[in-house]
N, C-alpha and C positions, 0 to 999 in steps of 0.2 A: 557624484556617488562613482565608486572605484570600477564599476562594471557597465558603465555608460556606453553607450554606442559610440563608434568614433566618428559617426557623419550624424546630421540630421536628417538623411534620408531615411523614409520609410519610419519618422517620428513624428509624434505630436506631443505638445505640454499638455499636460494633465490639469484638469479644474479640481477647484475645491471637493467637489463630491466624489469625485474618481481619487484622490488624495485620502480622503477618507476612507472610501471602499479599499484603498490599499492596504490601509492601516487594518484594518478587519480582516483583509484577506490574510495578513501575518500572523494577525493574534489568533485566528481560525487554523491556520497551520500548525501553529506553536502549539495550541490547545489540543488538536488531534494527535500531535506526536507525544503528548504528555498522556493523553488518555489510552494510547497503543502501550507507552510503558506500565501504565497502572495497571492495565488490563491483564500483560504479561504476567507483571509480579503478583498479579491474584491469583491468575490459573495457575503460577507455579506451588501458591500455599496451598489451593484447593486440592492440585495432585497430591502433595506432601501430606494434608490431613485425610484425603481418603487412603492412603496407605495400599496401593494395590487392589482397593475394593472398586466394585462398579458402580456403586450407588451411596449417595452421602443424604444421612437424615437427621431430621431437624424434630426432636417430640415423635418420634417414631413414623415421621411422614417423609417420602422421598421428595428431596428438594434439589438433588445433584444427581448426573447419571454421566458415565463414560459413554461415550456413542462411539462406536467404530463405524469407519467409512472407508472407501476405497477410491482413490482416482488413478487414472490411467493417464499415461503421457508417453512421448517417442523421445530417445534421446537421438535429437537431429543431428548430432555429430556423427553416430553410428549409422543411421539411415545414409546421410550424404556420403559417407564411406563405402557402403556395404552395396548401396543401390542409388548411385548420382542421379542416373534419369527419374527415377521415383522421388527422389528428393526435390530435382529442380520442378517435375512437375506439381508436386502437391506443395510447393512453397509459395505465400501468400506475402504480399508487404502491404502493409497498411500505414498511410502517413497521416499523423494526425499531430495538433498543436495543443500545447500548455501554456499555462501563465506562471511566468517564474520570475518573482521577486528579485530584484538586481542589488537595493540597497541593504 
């Protein structure tokens, strides 16, 4: 594997069950990626079909709606620049791990 670790420290040889799980993991990630692309394409087609309207009908029955939502967020760069003490006081760092297939 091109991305294999340079040393065996903190490494373990995977057994057959883990190798099978790794294959399923990679396939699932690829499936999710394809599904997200298909969803985006379908959404674009539906928005085009709505032609600026808020509801889509099938046989006179509403089956699709454009729903408005609001999300608030802070631009951390502005807060850091304009109120560095507030930025530092509010800053939170979370460490996490995740699996990354290397092959």
